[in-house]
C-alpha positions in Angstrom: -8.6 195.8 6.7 -6.4 197.5 9.2 -8.0 198.6 12.5 -6.2 201.2 14.5 -7.1 201.6 18.2 -5.5 204.6 19.8 -6.0 206.4 23.1 -4.4 207.1 26.4 -2.8 204.7 28.7 -5.0 202.4 30.9 -8.2 202.8 28.8 -8.4 199.1 27.7 -7.0 199.3 24.2 -5.1 196.0 24.5 -8.1 194.3 26.1 -10.4 195.5 23.3 -7.8 194.4 20.7 -7.8 190.9 22.2 -11.7 190.8 22.1 -11.7 192.1 18.5 -9.1 189.5 17.6 -11.3 186.8 19.0 -14.4 188.2 17.3 -12.9 189.0 13.9 -10.3 186.2 13.8 -7.5 188.6 12.8 -4.2 189.3 14.7 -3.3 192.4 16.6 -0.1 194.2 17.3 0.5 196.1 20.4 2.7 199.1 19.7 4.1 198.6 23.2 5.9 195.5 21.9 7.4 197.5 19.1 8.4 200.2 21.6 10.2 197.7 23.8 12.0 196.2 20.7 13.5 199.6 20.0 14.4 200.3 23.7 15.8 196.8 24.5 17.6 196.6 21.2 19.2 200.0 21.9 17.8 201.3 18.6 16.7 204.5 20.3 17.8 206.6 23.3 14.1 207.1 24.2 12.9 205.3 27.4 9.5 204.0 28.6 9.0 207.5 30.1 9.2 209.3 26.8 5.6 208.5 25.6 5.1 211.7 23.5 8.4 211.5 21.7 8.0 207.7 21.3 4.7 208.3 19.4 6.5 210.2 16.7 9.5 207.9 16.7 7.5 204.7 16.3 4.7 205.8 14.0 6.7 205.8 10.7 7.8 202.2 11.4 4.2 201.2 12.3 2.9 202.9 9.2 5.3 201.0 6.9 4.2 197.7 8.6 0.6 198.7 8.0 1.3 199.4 4.3 3.0 196.0 3.9 0.0 194.3 5.4 -2.4 196.2 3.1 -0.3 195.4 0.0 -0.5 191.7 0.9 -4.3 191.8 1.5 -3.8 191.0 5.2 -6.0 192.1 8.1 -4.6 193.4 11.4 -5.5 195.3 14.5 -2.8 197.8 15.7 -3.3 199.3 19.1 -1.4 201.7 21.3 -1.1 205.2 22.7 1.5 205.7 20.0 -1.0 206.3 17.1 -0.9 210.0 16.5 -4.0 212.0 15.6 -2.5 212.9 12.3 -1.9 209.2 11.4 -3.5 209.7 7.9 -0.5 211.8 6.8 1.6 208.6 6.4 -0.8 207.1 3.8 -2.2 208.0 0.4 -5.7 207.2 -0.6 -4.9 203.8 -1.9 -4.1 202.8 1.7 -6.6 204.9 3.5 -9.5 203.0 2.1 -8.4 199.9 4.0 -7.8 201.6 7.4 -10.3 202.3 10.2 -9.2 204.2 13.2 -10.8 205.2 16.5 -9.6 206.3 19.9 -10.7 205.2 23.3 -10.9 207.7 26.2 -12.2 207.9 29.7 -14.1 210.9 31.2 -12.5 212.7 34.1 -15.4 211.6 36.4 -14.9 208.0 35.4 -11.2 208.1 36.0 -11.6 209.8 39.4 -14.2 207.3 40.5 -12.4 204.2 39.2 -8.7 204.8 39.6 -8.3 201.7 41.8 -9.8 199.5 39.1 -7.4 200.9 36.5 -4.5 199.7 38.7 -6.2 196.4 39.4 -6.9 195.6 35.8 -3.9 197.2 34.2 -2.2 193.9 33.5 -5.2 191.9 32.4 -3.6 191.2 29.0 0.0 192.5 29.1 2.1 192.4 32.3 2.9 195.9 33.4 6.1 196.3 35.4 6.2 198.9 38.1 2.8 200.2 36.9 2.4 203.5 38.8 -0.8 205.1 37.8 -0.8 208.9 37.8 -4.4 210.0 37.9 -3.8 213.6 36.7 -1.7 212.5 33.8 -4.4 210.0 32.8 -7.0 212.7 32.9 -4.9 215.1 30.8 -4.0 212.3 28.3 -7.6 211.2 27.9 -8.7 214.8 27.4 -5.9 215.5 24.8 -6.7 212.3 22.9 -10.4 213.3 22.7 -9.6 216.9 21.6 -7.1 215.7 19.0 -9.6 213.1 17.7 -12.2 215.9 17.3 -9.7 218.0 15.4 -8.8 215.1 13.0 -12.2 213.5 12.5 -11.4 210.4 14.4 -14.3 208.6 16.1 -14.1 208.3 19.9 -15.4 205.7 22.3 -15.5 207.5 25.6 -16.1 205.5 28.8 -18.1 207.7 31.1 -20.0 205.5 33.6 -19.0 201.9 33.5 -16.5 199.7 31.7 -18.6 197.2 29.8 -16.3 195.4 27.3 -19.2 193.9 25.4 -20.7 197.4 24.9 -17.3 198.8 23.9 -16.7 195.9 21.5 -20.1 196.5 19.9 -19.3 200.2 19.5 -15.9 199.5 18.1 -17.4 197.0 15.6 -20.0 199.6 14.5 -17.2 202.0 13.8 -15.2 199.4 11.9 -18.2 198.4 9.8 -19.4 201.9 9.0 
């Protein structure tokens, strides 16, 4: 099975992927690592600032990696803000049966009340360099991911009052096992 965890920046996708890896005993891939491979290898002119364009540049490569994993009966968690809401378009039914996807978002109220925590915990798994958190951008991105998920029938785990990783993990596993 392939588990896709999408959503906006700073919502805990990588932290959740780490917890799911520990629980399910399957590896995960952060699409941020794939992004940096392309940027550092000068395989694209896109930069770390080009999130939206990077999503549509990276996704075809990630989809081929996912297909290869499925063809080899391998399990994997893939996480990142670079999973587009129309991710299914890259796969036919023979692949789709082996993929579960959900997005994580944060409500505007949660973001406004907890912006300092997002900065404090932003590097809990991956080291973020020059991590400047733009509150309004995060609010807009979370809203957009939630709207796109609704338009494309993607389950959403929305954090509204507290960040409880055990609760989020339980909700994620319920989606994966449904």
